N, C-alpha and C positions, 0 to 999 in steps of 0.2 A: 644547612645542607642536609642534615639527617631528616628533617621534616620533609624536604623536597623529595629525597630518595624514598621515604616511606610512602608519600603520596603517589609517586610514580608506581611503586610496587602494588599499592592498592588498586590503582587503575588497571594494571596489567592482570591482576587476579580477577577483577571484575570482568574484563574482556575475555579472559580465558574460560570462565565458567558462566558466561552471560546467556540469558535468554534473549531472543530477538523479538522485540515488538516492531511492528511495521505499519507505515501509512503511505498513502499516495500523496504526492505533492505536485504542484503546477506553478512553475515560474516562467511560463511562456509569455509572449508579448501581451500585456494587459492583464495578466493573472498574477496572483501572489498567494502565498501560504504561510501561516504561522502555526506553531505547535506549542501547546502547553503540556509539560511533563510534571505530574504530581507524584510525590513519594507517599505511598500509603503505608509505609512501614513505620514502626515505632523506634527506628534507628536511622542513622544517616544512610543515604543511598548514593552510590557512584554509578554514573551512566555515561555512555558515549552516544552521540548522534552522528550518523554517517549518511551523507546525501550522495546519490548516484544520478548521473544523467541517464537518458533513455537507452544509451548504448551500454550501460553498466560500468562506466568510469566513475571513480570517486572524485567528486568535485569540491567537497567541503566536509570537514569533520571537526568535532570539538568534544571535550570531556567536561563533565560537570559533577559537582557534589551538592547534594541538597539535604537539609535537615528533615527530621520526621514531619510528614504532612506539609512540607514546603512545595510550592509550585514554581517551576522554572519556565520562563517564556522564551521560546526560540523563534525569532522572527526571521524567516528565511529570506524575506525581501531585503534585509539589511546586509546579508552576506553572500547572496547568490544573485547575479544579474539576470534580468529577463532575457531569455533566448529561446529559440525554437527547439533547442536540444535539452533544455533544463526542465525536465519533467520525469516522473517515474517514482522510484523507491527511496524512502527514508527508513533506515533501521535505527532503532533505539535499543541499545544493548545494556543490560543491567542484570544483577543477580538479586534485585529487590523487587517488591510488588509495586508496579507503576500504574497510573491512570493517565491516559493520553487523550488529548483533545486537539483536533486539527480544524483550523478556520481557513476558509477559502474565499478569496475576493476576486471579482472580475470588474475591471475598470473602477476600482476602489469601492465597490459595492459588495457587501457580504452576501454570498450566494449559497453558503453551506457551512455546517459545523457538524463534525462527526466524532465519535468516541471509540477508542480501542482500550479494552481492559484485560485482554489476554495476549500473551506472546504466541507466535506461530508454534504449533504443536507437532513435533516429530513423532511418527509411528515407526517403531523399529521393524515391524513385519510388513510394512506397506510397500507394494510395488507401484501402486497408483494412488493419487489423492484426487478426490472428486469434489467439485464446487458447483454451486448453482446460483442463478440470479434470474429474476423476472425482468421483462422488458416490455416496452410499448414502442411501436414504430408506425406512427400516424403522421399526417402532414404537420400538425401543430404540437405533437408530443412524441419525442424521440429519446432513445437511449444509446449511449456510447460507453465503452469501458476500456480501461487499461489493465493489462495482465503483467504483474511484476514477479520476476523469479527471485526469491529470497536466498536461493542456494548458491554455493560456489561451483555447481555443476550445471551443465546445460539441461534445460527442461524440455521434454517432448510433450507437446500439448495438442489435444484434440478438442474442438469446440463443436457441439451439436446444438442446432437451433430448432425449437419446436413451436408450433402454433398453440393457442389456448385450447384447441380441440385435440392436441396430442399428435398432430401431423408433423412428420419430419420435413423441415424446410431446406436446411443446408448444413454442410459440415466444412469447417476450416481446420487446418492443421499446420504445424510447423514447430520449430525449435526456438527457444528464447535463451540467449546467453546468460551466464551468471550475473545477477544483480541488474539485468537489463529489463526493458519493458516493451510491450507491443500494444498498439492502440487499435481498437476495433470500432468502427463507425457502422452501426447496423443499417443505417439508411443506404449505405453503399453495398451491402451484402444481400439484403432481402428486399422484397417488394413492400412498398408502403401499404399500410392497412392491416397490420397484424400485431398481435401481442401474444405473450406466452412465457416460456421458460428456456433458459440456456443451460446446458449440461456441459461441464468442463472436466476433462481428465488430464492429469499431469503426473509426470514422474518425479517432480520436485514440489516443494512447498511454494505456494503462490500467495500473493495478495492482489485482490481485485479492487480497482478504483472505478466506481460506477458513476457516470455523469448523466443527469436527467435534464432534458431540455423541454421547454414549453414556449410555443410561439417564437421560436428562434433564439430564446435566451436561456442561459444556464440558470437553473433554480435550485439544484441540490447535488451533493456529492456524498457517496456512501463508500466506506471501506468494508470489504468482505475479507475477513481473516480466517474464519473457521471453515474447514472442509466438512462435508456432511457425512462422508464415509471414506473408508480406505479399502483396497482390495490387494490381496497377495498374488493375484493372477492377472 
């Protein structure tokens, strides 16, 4: 009983002082995601994995303990059913140094593997966080992305889309609920035949899950965790 109580206490301490690592996941119909969490510390690591649906509801969570340099495999397809609502944010909370790798499958074919080595970074003097990503929007090469709000507050988000020549094409704006996600399909927002950069401003910390399509098929997924600048105005 004492060991159980001590273990619970350790988990509570880890959660209370945890850094948040985050990745995008997709458990919609025909899609699946698995996550490898590696402990890079020379001591035991305690961490918690929390999965949210796109509305921000917690749909699954579990706590783990790993030895130094041990890797834990979390196969979301074994614990989360495929559903149109099951995509968005996964938070991995720990007070130790972690290395996270996410594997993405579509119709049981591996279509992407991405790595996250840093937690989301809070800036105490930031009013806005700024993120960027490149895109292509041609007939056979397209980009879509999900925006996940990692905060427990609503995020006010503005998305500005520019061509490769720097011409302003469109602006999207809205709010994203805590831990929720929004999906942007660029082929539905701008005309086909462009490429360039997307500039995103947010009042809260985000994670971007970027999907790259070629000839109608998904061929890669990238997680963007780092903001490129902050502003206090």
